[in-house]
C-alpha positions as CSV (number, residue, x, y, z in Angstrom):
1,M,27.1,-14.9,8.0
2,T,28.6,-14.2,4.6
3,P,29.1,-10.6,3.3
4,N,26.1,-10.9,1.0
5,S,23.7,-12.7,3.4
6,L,20.8,-11.0,5.1
7,D,20.5,-10.6,8.8
8,F,17.2,-12.4,9.5
9,T,17.0,-11.0,13.0
10,K,16.4,-7.7,11.3
11,V,13.9,-9.3,8.8
12,E,12.1,-10.7,11.8
13,A,12.0,-7.3,13.5
14,L,10.5,-5.9,10.2
15,R,7.9,-8.7,10.1
16,K,6.8,-8.0,13.6
17,H,6.7,-4.3,13.2
18,M,4.6,-4.7,10.1
19,L,2.2,-7.0,12.1
20,L,2.7,-9.9,9.7
21,T,2.5,-13.5,10.5
22,T,5.4,-15.8,9.6
23,R,3.1,-17.4,6.9
24,D,2.4,-13.9,5.5
25,M,6.1,-13.0,5.4
26,A,7.0,-16.3,3.8
27,E,4.4,-15.8,1.1
28,L,5.5,-12.3,0.4
29,L,9.1,-13.6,0.0
30,G,8.0,-16.4,-2.2
31,V,9.0,-19.3,0.0
32,T,7.5,-21.8,2.3
33,R,7.3,-21.2,6.1
34,M,9.8,-24.0,6.5
35,T,12.3,-22.2,4.3
36,Y,11.6,-18.9,6.1
37,Y,12.2,-20.6,9.4
38,S,15.5,-22.1,8.2
39,W,16.7,-18.6,7.1
40,V,15.7,-17.2,10.6
41,A,17.7,-20.1,12.1
42,G,20.8,-19.0,10.1
43,K,20.7,-21.4,7.1
44,P,22.0,-19.9,3.9
45,M,19.7,-18.6,1.2
46,R,20.0,-19.9,-2.3
47,K,21.3,-17.4,-4.8
48,A,18.1,-17.9,-6.8
49,N,16.1,-16.4,-3.9
50,Q,18.5,-13.5,-2.9
51,L,17.5,-11.0,-5.5
52,Y,13.7,-11.5,-5.1
53,V,13.9,-11.4,-1.3
54,R,16.1,-8.3,-1.2
55,T,13.7,-6.6,-3.7
56,M,10.6,-7.5,-1.6
57,L,12.3,-6.3,1.6
58,K,13.0,-2.9,0.0
59,R,9.4,-2.7,-1.2
60,L,8.2,-3.5,2.4
61,L,10.4,-0.8,3.8
62,A,9.1,1.6,1.2
63,V,5.5,0.9,2.3
64,M,6.6,1.6,5.9
65,T,8.2,4.9,5.0
66,D,5.9,6.1,2.2
67,H,2.6,5.1,3.8
68,G,3.4,5.1,7.5
69,W,2.7,1.4,7.9
70,P,1.2,0.3,10.1
71,M,-1.5,3.0,10.0
72,P,-4.2,3.0,12.7
73,E,-6.8,1.4,10.5
74,V,-4.3,-1.4,9.7
75,I,-3.5,-1.9,13.4
76,A,-7.2,-2.3,14.1
77,A,-7.8,-4.6,11.2
78,D,-7.9,-8.4,11.4
79,Q,-4.9,-10.3,9.9
80,K,-6.6,-11.0,6.5
81,A,-7.6,-7.4,6.0
82,R,-4.2,-6.3,7.0
83,K,-2.5,-8.5,4.5
84,E,-4.9,-7.4,1.7
85,R,-4.2,-3.8,2.4
86,L,-0.4,-4.4,2.3
87,I,-0.8,-6.2,-1.0
88,E,-2.7,-3.3,-2.4
89,L,0.0,-0.9,-1.4
90,L,2.7,-3.2,-2.8
91,K,0.9,-3.2,-6.2
92,E,0.9,0.6,-6.2
93,S,4.6,0.8,-5.7
């Protein structure tokens, strides 16, 4: 891992805590599932992706802290509704 690389074990922990599928997380980070899986496996991220991914991760963490994600109604929702609610909150921030 290089000094500027992300620890994707932590990103995966965030994904699971936020009750997101791998597909949902990949979409939020603007990449394919294959690319996301390669990052989880330890492959390096292109510089072109680094800023966007870091920015989105900060926004996801803000949703967790500012809105208490996952709220009870989110936990009870189906995956589609959960993702829609998350996108609403991301648009607000």
